[in-house]
Steps between C-alpha positions, in 0.01 A plus 500: 500500500450856369180541715693402804755765456231755422333420829831541683557838338140619605568387854830671511333826391237472773762444757697797392184717506432394857858575611491842344166567684650395822819722444310821475605722793240735647640804682322577819565801713354524855496821690393513859403806707432465874301764656360522850161353421555319174740310268506599152625257230541599149587209240609573163527223243617490135189317382142582591410125531743486804312792665189264498715215637588713800136627545376138492759375734449775747115451471534130591713571793271790616206262476685230703592746787194715497707814464434703182730768362393794291660491160520700181595359165608683187668306221802343631502663847309380818488723795392330827427671830499285795329633811261383770219752510393395867840627638715800415828307465650220280408155647662152463239414226624812286878371551406148434321590169795717401732208546270287295500766219893522512507118448292532180759709353774237526 
């Protein structure tokens, strides 16, 4: 009977650890500047790992659409420049990728 109780306690501790992990809130700040020929997005996160989550998500979407942004990463900040080099204005591809980036921040 004692072993059964010990097992229950261990399971309870594991469940609590998982719940605490899920409850961690990561702050994300997204700044967007729209210029004549480019959209500049700066994402600031509280945890460096979140910056890599954004880079990976954006990279997968860029690969899917064939529209690749220019980006810079330093610690918990990711700077992204959306532009279409073949034209001198913002295109639908730039706007669509900006919307996708915005959806990652939610």
